C-alpha positions as CSV (number, residue, x, y, z in Angstrom):
1,M,17.0,-20.7,-6.7
2,E,16.6,-17.3,-5.0
3,S,18.6,-16.7,-1.8
4,V,16.7,-16.7,1.6
5,S,16.9,-12.9,1.8
6,V,15.5,-12.5,-1.7
7,Q,12.7,-14.9,-0.9
8,D,11.8,-13.0,2.2
9,Y,11.7,-9.7,0.3
10,L,9.5,-11.1,-2.4
11,Q,7.0,-12.6,0.0
12,T,6.9,-9.4,2.0
13,I,6.3,-7.3,-1.0
14,Y,3.6,-9.7,-2.1
15,R,1.8,-9.4,1.2
16,L,2.1,-5.6,1.3
17,Q,0.7,-5.4,-2.2
18,E,-2.5,-6.8,-0.9
19,E,-2.8,-3.5,1.1
20,Q,-1.3,-1.1,-1.3
21,V,-0.7,-1.2,-5.1
22,R,2.9,0.0,-4.9
23,V,5.0,-0.8,-1.9
24,S,7.0,2.0,-0.3
25,T,10.6,1.3,0.8
26,S,9.7,2.6,4.3
27,A,6.7,0.2,4.6
28,L,9.0,-2.7,3.5
29,A,11.7,-1.6,6.0
30,G,9.1,-1.5,8.8
31,R,7.7,-4.9,8.0
32,L,11.1,-6.6,7.7
33,G,12.6,-4.7,10.6
34,V,15.7,-3.6,8.6
35,A,17.3,-0.2,7.8
36,P,15.9,1.7,4.8
37,A,19.3,1.8,3.3
38,S,19.4,-2.0,3.3
39,V,16.0,-2.1,1.6
40,T,17.1,0.3,-1.1
41,G,20.1,-1.9,-1.9
42,M,18.0,-5.1,-2.1
43,I,15.4,-3.3,-4.2
44,H,18.0,-2.4,-6.8
45,K,19.2,-6.0,-6.9
46,L,15.6,-7.3,-7.4
47,H,15.1,-4.7,-10.1
48,R,18.3,-5.8,-11.9
49,D,17.1,-9.4,-11.7
50,G,13.7,-8.6,-13.2
51,L,11.8,-9.4,-10.1
52,V,10.4,-6.0,-9.3
53,E,9.6,-2.7,-11.0
54,Y,11.1,0.2,-9.1
55,A,10.8,4.0,-9.5
56,P,12.3,6.4,-6.9
57,Y,9.7,7.9,-4.6
58,R,7.0,5.6,-6.2
59,G,7.8,2.4,-4.5
60,V,8.0,-1.1,-5.9
61,V,5.7,-3.7,-7.5
62,L,6.4,-7.3,-8.3
63,T,6.9,-8.3,-11.9
64,E,5.3,-11.5,-13.2
65,A,8.5,-13.4,-12.4
66,G,8.6,-11.9,-9.0
67,Q,5.0,-12.7,-8.3
68,N,5.5,-16.3,-9.4
69,A,8.4,-16.7,-7.1
70,A,6.5,-15.2,-4.2
71,V,3.5,-17.4,-4.7
72,R,5.8,-20.5,-4.8
73,M,7.2,-19.6,-1.4
74,L,3.7,-18.8,-0.1
75,R,2.5,-22.2,-1.2
76,R,5.4,-23.9,0.7
77,H,4.8,-21.8,3.8
78,R,1.1,-22.6,4.0
79,L,1.6,-26.3,3.2
80,W,4.1,-26.5,6.1
81,E,1.8,-24.7,8.5
82,L,-0.9,-27.2,7.8
83,F,1.4,-30.2,8.1
84,L,2.8,-28.9,11.4
85,T,-0.7,-28.6,12.8
86,E,-2.6,-31.5,11.3
87,V,0.2,-34.1,11.3
88,L,2.6,-33.0,14.0
89,G,0.0,-31.5,16.3
90,L,1.6,-28.0,16.8
91,S,-0.6,-25.2,17.9
92,W,-1.7,-22.8,15.2
93,D,-0.1,-19.9,17.0
94,E,3.4,-21.4,16.8
95,V,3.6,-22.8,13.2
96,H,4.3,-19.5,11.4
97,V,7.9,-19.3,12.6
98,E,8.6,-23.0,12.1
99,A,7.1,-22.9,8.6
100,H,9.2,-19.9,7.7
101,R,12.3,-21.9,8.5
102,L,11.2,-24.9,6.5
103,E,9.9,-23.1,3.4
104,H,13.4,-22.0,2.4
105,A,14.8,-25.5,2.5
106,T,11.9,-27.1,0.5
107,S,12.3,-28.0,-3.2
108,E,9.4,-28.1,-5.6
109,R,9.5,-31.9,-5.6
110,V,9.1,-32.0,-1.8
111,A,6.4,-29.3,-1.9
112,E,4.4,-31.4,-4.4
113,R,4.8,-34.6,-2.3
114,L,3.7,-32.6,0.8
115,A,0.6,-31.4,-1.0
116,A,-0.2,-34.9,-2.3
117,F,0.3,-36.4,1.2
118,M,-2.3,-33.9,2.5
119,Q,-4.7,-34.5,-0.5
120,Q,-4.1,-31.2,-2.2
121,P,-5.4,-28.9,0.6
122,E,-6.9,-25.5,-0.2
123,A,-6.3,-23.6,3.1
124,D,-3.8,-23.5,5.9
125,P,-4.8,-23.6,9.6
126,H,-5.7,-19.9,9.6
127,G,-8.0,-20.4,6.6
128,Q,-5.6,-18.6,4.2
129,P,-5.7,-20.1,0.7
130,I,-3.0,-22.4,-0.5
131,P,-2.2,-21.8,-4.1
132,A,-2.0,-24.9,-6.3
133,G,1.2,-26.0,-8.0
134,D,0.3,-23.9,-11.0
135,G,0.1,-20.8,-8.9
136,Q,-3.7,-20.5,-9.0
137,F,-5.6,-19.8,-5.9
138,P,-8.8,-21.7,-5.0
139,A,-12.0,-19.9,-5.9
140,R,-14.1,-18.6,-3.0
141,E,-16.5,-15.7,-2.2
142,T,-15.9,-13.9,1.1
143,V,-16.3,-10.5,2.6
144,C,-14.5,-9.1,5.6
145,L,-16.3,-9.4,8.9
146,L,-16.4,-5.6,9.2
147,D,-18.6,-5.4,6.1
148,A,-20.9,-8.3,7.0
149,E,-24.6,-7.7,7.3
150,V,-25.7,-6.7,10.8
151,G,-27.8,-9.4,12.4
152,R,-26.8,-12.2,10.0
153,R,-24.9,-15.3,11.0
154,V,-21.7,-15.7,9.1
155,Q,-19.0,-18.4,9.0
156,V,-15.3,-17.5,9.6
157,V,-13.2,-18.5,6.6
158,E,-9.8,-16.8,7.3
159,V,-8.0,-15.0,10.1
160,P,-4.7,-13.1,10.0
161,D,-1.6,-15.2,10.8
162,G,1.9,-14.3,12.1
163,D,0.9,-12.8,15.5
164,A,1.0,-15.5,18.1
165,D,-0.7,-13.4,20.8
166,L,-3.5,-12.5,18.5
167,L,-4.1,-16.1,17.4
168,R,-4.3,-17.2,21.0
169,R,-6.8,-14.5,21.7
170,L,-8.9,-15.5,18.6
171,A,-8.8,-19.2,19.7
172,A,-10.0,-18.2,23.2
173,W,-12.8,-16.3,21.6
174,Q,-13.7,-19.2,19.3
175,L,-13.1,-16.8,16.4
176,V,-11.5,-19.5,14.2
177,P,-12.1,-20.8,10.6
178,G,-15.4,-22.8,10.5
179,A,-16.9,-20.9,13.5
180,T,-20.3,-19.2,13.2
181,V,-20.5,-15.6,14.4
182,T,-23.0,-12.8,14.2
183,L,-22.2,-9.1,13.7
184,L,-24.5,-7.4,16.3
185,E,-23.6,-3.8,15.7
186,R,-21.0,-1.3,14.5
187,D,-19.7,1.3,16.9
188,D,-17.9,3.8,14.6
189,A,-17.2,6.2,17.5
190,A,-15.3,3.5,19.4
191,G,-13.7,2.1,16.2
192,A,-15.1,-1.3,17.0
193,I,-17.8,-3.8,16.2
194,R,-19.7,-6.0,18.6
195,I,-20.1,-9.7,17.6
196,Q,-21.4,-12.8,19.1
197,A,-19.0,-15.7,19.0
198,G,-18.8,-18.8,21.1
199,G,-21.9,-17.8,23.0
200,Q,-20.3,-14.6,24.2
201,N,-20.6,-11.0,23.0
202,R,-17.2,-9.5,22.1
203,L,-15.9,-6.1,21.0
204,L,-13.6,-6.4,18.0
205,E,-11.5,-3.4,16.8
206,T,-12.3,-2.5,13.2
207,R,-8.8,-3.1,11.9
208,L,-8.9,-6.7,13.1
209,A,-12.5,-7.1,11.8
210,A,-11.4,-5.9,8.4
211,S,-8.8,-8.7,8.3
212,V,-11.2,-11.5,9.1
213,Q,-12.8,-13.1,6.1
214,V,-16.3,-14.6,6.4
215,T,-19.0,-16.1,4.2
216,V,-22.8,-16.6,4.9
217,A,-23.1,-19.6,7.2
218,P,-24.8,-22.6,5.5
219,G,-28.4,-23.0,6.6
220,T,-28.5,-19.9,8.7
221,G,-30.2,-16.6,8.4
222,R,-30.6,-13.5,10.5
223,R,-30.2,-13.8,14.2
224,D,-33.4,-14.2,16.3
225,A,-34.1,-11.6,18.9
226,G,-33.6,-14.1,21.6
227,D,-30.2,-15.3,20.5
228,E,-28.3,-12.8,22.6
């Protein structure tokens, strides 16, 4: 079993690879909050262990073995987040830290029991997909809120996790998985979009809008002129 430190590195590289093909050591250091020299030392270890491919000045990318290990940890983390909210009643803005502690002490046997207890869930409280035991992610078709069609109602599928203040703000705005929202307009000059959520018009910065995943809301079409 990988050490806690190795597990944290693999998960962080996995998440950063969703934003960039190869992960720079500086980006990794910034996300983990550690010195670049410490990152370089760990990267060499991960490379020796066959968990990442590394080339100086080109960054790192997970190998198949590294990706499999990262997905296993991601599965445990998201299962615990769901258990903590659905079973223990913790708020969705506080489960990230608790799940991070629990994931490292969770065996594969316990992870499978946890998944079975919750009837093989496909998403955590933030709507982020939970990979199955074989590492496969549930199929779904979404677009980011930033790219949604102006005037069409969409249903929120996934929001970013890890930032408690942001999650509390999203909850207050009713911008949560399952909620129906409408993209009213894009304001490129302001770097924001205007949406209707929870009966209120809100301005949402484009970076956040790009991290919210949505799908066309069932049984809904374009917003009527009198909806505002």
